[in-house]
C-alpha positions in Angstrom: -76.8 -29.2 -39.0 -74.0 -31.7 -38.5 -71.1 -31.6 -41.0 -68.7 -34.4 -41.4 -65.2 -33.2 -42.2 -61.9 -35.1 -42.8 -59.1 -34.3 -40.3 -55.5 -35.3 -40.4 -54.8 -38.1 -37.9 -51.6 -36.4 -36.8 -53.6 -33.4 -35.6 -56.3 -35.4 -33.9 -55.0 -34.4 -30.4 -55.9 -30.7 -31.2 -59.7 -31.4 -31.2 -61.9 -32.3 -28.3 -65.7 -33.0 -28.2 -67.5 -29.8 -27.2 -64.8 -27.5 -28.4 -65.7 -24.4 -30.5 -64.3 -24.3 -34.0 -64.3 -21.8 -36.9 -65.2 -22.9 -40.4 -65.0 -20.9 -43.6 -66.9 -21.1 -46.9 -65.0 -22.3 -50.0 -64.7 -18.8 -51.3 -63.2 -17.6 -48.1 -65.9 -14.9 -47.7 -67.9 -16.2 -44.8 -66.9 -17.6 -41.4 -69.1 -19.9 -39.3 -68.8 -21.2 -35.8 -69.6 -24.7 -34.6 -68.8 -27.2 -31.9 -67.1 -30.6 -32.3 -70.0 -33.1 -31.7 -68.2 -36.4 -32.5 -64.8 -37.7 -33.5 -64.6 -41.0 -35.3 -61.4 -42.8 -34.2 -61.2 -45.0 -37.4 -58.3 -43.9 -39.6 -58.6 -44.0 -43.4 -55.5 -45.8 -44.4 -55.2 -44.1 -47.8 -55.6 -40.5 -46.6 -54.5 -40.9 -43.0 -57.6 -38.9 -41.9 -60.3 -39.3 -39.4 -63.9 -38.0 -39.6 -64.9 -35.1 -37.3 -68.5 -34.1 -36.9 -69.2 -30.4 -36.3 -72.5 -29.0 -35.2 -73.2 -25.8 -37.1 -76.3 -23.7 -36.2 -76.3 -21.2 -39.1 -76.3 -23.9 -41.8 -73.8 -22.8 -44.5 -74.1 -24.1 -48.0 -70.4 -25.2 -48.3 -67.6 -25.1 -45.8 -64.0 -26.0 -45.3 -61.8 -26.1 -42.1 -59.9 -23.1 -41.1 -56.6 -23.3 -39.4 
């Protein structure tokens, strides 16, 4: 499953395609691992975010980024 997540533009240099990432469900009870599969360079002017696509193999129902 690919998940599309917003990412602050000012932190865009921290992510690279193919990099492993950790994600957590909204309740904070479950952690999932994934890989950055794509980074959209277009910046949303209102939120100053870019879209990051993460490939997750264990298909969680709801996730959020973990710092």
